[in-house]
N, C-alpha and C positions, 0 to 999 in steps of 0.2 A: 637504731642503737647509737647511745653518745660515747664521746671517747673514754670516759671515764670507767662505762661497765665494759669496753673491750678490752683498755685495760686492765680491769681485774679479771675476766676471764683469760687475759693471755697469763696473769700471773698464777691463776688456778692451775692454768697447764703446766707452769712452771713447780707447783708444790706435787703436782701428781709425778713429775719427771724426776723431780727429787726422790719422792716417796718410793719408788719403784727401783733408784739405784742404790736403795740399802741391798737390796736380794739380789740385783747385778752383781755390786761388788763384792757382796759375801761369798758368789759363787768365783769371784775373778779372783779373789784372795786366796783361794784355793789352791790357785799354779801360781801365782807371783808373792812375793814378798813386799810389805806396805810401803815402804818408798819406789820399790822397783816400777810397782801398781800407779803409784802416782806421778812418777815419772815420764812415765809412758803415756799416760794420760792426759797430765797438763800439757806436756811439751807438744805433742799432736797437737792437742785441740788450739793452743796460743798458734800455733804456725796454722792451722787452718784459717783462724779468724784474722790473722796478720794478712794473709793470700785475699780472703774475700774483701775484709775493710781494709785494702791497705792504702786509699787514699787518706782515711781517716789516721791512718798511721804516718802520714805522710808530714802530716800537721800538728804530730806530737810535739809539745812543747816540755821544757822541763819541770814545770808546775806537778803537769799531768803526769809527767815517769815517775817524779819523787814521790806524789800521792798513792799513785798504781802502785808501786814497792811497798808502800808502809801496809796498804790494805792488802799485798799478795801476801807478805809475813805473815801476817797475823793471821789470812787463811789457810798457810802453809801449815801453820802451827794447829789450826784447828783440824784441817783435813787429817794430818799425820796422827794427832791424837784417836782421832775418829777411825779413823782407817786400820789403825792398832788396835783399837779396842774390838771391832767387829772382829775380829779374830779370837775374841772369848766372849762373844755375848750372840743373842738373837738379833735378828735380822729386825725384827718387829721391836723388841725391847727399846736397840738402840735407835730407831725412829723416835718412840715417845719421849725415851730421854734426852735426843736433840732437839727435839720439839719443845723442852723445858727453855730453851733458848731466848724463845719469845715472853716469856715472863723475865729470863733475866735482865734483859737489855733494859726496860726503864730502871729498874734498880743501880744496873752499874752505871746505867748514864747520870743518875742521881748524884753516886760517889764519886765521878769524875768530875761532875760539876760541882758537888759540895750543897745539891738542893737536896730536901724531903720528899722523898716520891709520893704519888698520891695514894691515898688509902684504899682506891681498889687493887692498885699496883701491889701492894702488901700481901691485900686478901687474896689477891689472885697467886702471889706467889707462896703462899702458907698452905692455900688448897692444894695446887701442884706440886710442893714439895711433901706433903702428905701421899699425894697419888703416886709420886717415885718412891717413896720408901716401900709402899704395898707392890710395885711393879717388880722393885729390884732386890728389895731383901727375900732372903727365904732362911730356913732352920738351920743354914751350916755358919752361915758367915756374912756379916753386916752389908756387904756389898762384895760383888764379884769382880774380878781385877778388870773383865771389859766393861761391866758398869761406872766403875770409877775412871779409867781414862775416857770413857765417850761423856758423863758428866764432866769433864775437864775440857773437853771438847768442845762443849755447849758453850760453856764460857768463853771460849774464844770465839764460836760461831754470833753469839751476841756483842762481842766486840768489835766482830768484824760488822755489823749490821751498823753500830753507832761509828765507825770509823768511814764506811762507805757514806752515812748518811751528811756527815759531815763535809766530805770532800765531793761528792758526787754535784753539788750544787755549781762550784765553778771551774768544771772540768766535762769535755765532751764524752758523753757515757758509753759510747763505744769504744775508745781510745782506753779509756780506763778500765773497763772491763778488761779487754784484750792483757793489758799489760798485767795486771793483777794475775790472770789468768796462767799467763807466763812466767811470774814470777814463783808461784808454787810449782809448778815443774822446775824451774831451774836451781830451786833450792833443795827439790828433793834428789836429783840427779849426783850430788856428791855424795850426799848421805847415804845413799845406797850402793856407790861406787866403793866408799870407805868401810860399813859396815856392815851391809849386805851383798849376796853373792848374785847378782843382778843377772837377768837372761832376758833374751828377746823370746816370745811363745811363739809356738809353731801350730798349736792347736787351733783348729779354724773355730769351735766353739768360745775360746778362750778371746780370739779378734773381733766374734761376733759380740762380745760383751762389751770390751775395749770400744769398738766402735760405736756401740748406742750410747757408752757412758762419754767418750770424747767430743760426739757430735751434737747430741742431745741435751743430755744432763751436762755437760760443761759448754760447749760454745752456746748453743740454743739459749741456754736455761740463763747461762750471766749477762749475754747480750739482751734478752727479753725483760730480765728484771730488772737492769741499770737504766733501760731506756723508760720501759713501762712505768717506772715508780714516778716519773714525772708528772703522770695524768691521774693518781690518785692518791689517798691520805696514807700518812703512814699507818695511822691506826687500822684503814680497810686493808693494807697491806700485810700487816700482822695477823690479823683475823683470817684473811684468807691461807698465809702460812700453817696457820694450825692443825688445817688438813693433811698437811706432810707427814706426820706419824700415823693418822686412818689409811693415807694409802700404802704406807710402808707394811703396817699390821695385814691390810688387804691383799696385796702383792704377796707377803712372807706365807700366809695361809694359801694363795693360790699355786705358788710356783715352788716354796719349800716344805710346804705341809707344815709349818710353825701354828702352834695353837698357843694361848694363853691360859691361866687356870684360872678360875673365879677371883684371884685375889687380884692378878695382874689386870683382869679387863677391870674391876672397880680402878684399879690404881690408873688404867688408862683415861676413863672416863672423869677419873678427880682431875688429872694433868690438862687435858682438853677442855675440863671447867674452869681451871684455874686461869688457861690464855684468855678463854674468852671473858673472864672475870678482870683480870690485868686491862685489856686493852679494849672495852666497852666505854664510851665516853657517860657515866652514869650521870653527870649533872645535865649533860646536853638532853637526857632521856625524862629527867625528873623535870625541867624546864619545858620541855616539848607536853608533858603530861599535866602541869599545871596552866600552861596556856589554852591546853582543851576545854579546862573545865568551866 
């Protein structure tokens, strides 16, 4: 098994961890307010990572600190919007809407870089947008409150992917991941102290959920993501992460009993199709077919 295959399998594991985190987070948010939850999760995760990789942190330079702070700030807004929205929508719907960020990435990147996106990206975005409408719209309101916040979070997660892609090439991937994790926790702390009524949970089930999120879905996931992306292509990484909402729906069905209506199933399939269309290198496929003729 070559290095790229190992990296892709590791990223698939990250996608599964993040898919399961929608259910675990929703259960935890029944006991903690949004930023109380984020502060505990990310501060403890940042502390654990700093202890394990203390040698990396001893060599932390000003440039990595700056870039990690920028990425962490973007991630703070992404998680804040997502966690708040999760209070008002289902875990499965949240997973598919957040997955829409894979389609947003090339479009947002093109807007920032002032370049027209590939036609495949535009087509994929339109297909996924149709799926998002079917998944989120119902007869009573254009978009539910939770869906709107989650959609805003998807844009911030897309921006997070863009910034991490820009800065990870010139920084130590471990140190960069630890800084961004810590920044999310440190920014969440004053928010929960000022606007919420923060508590330290005492229930064992809450701490079990938090432990899974702190260690696996945050510390392990972001360290692996930052490190393994060096050994695979951005397109393959994006395609692998399209499985995240599928994992979210599977775990939501198994653990919470959530089901999608037929309209929602069609919408979810369209979102996945849109992601794949947007991230597939169609020119390369056509050239390969022409060469085989």
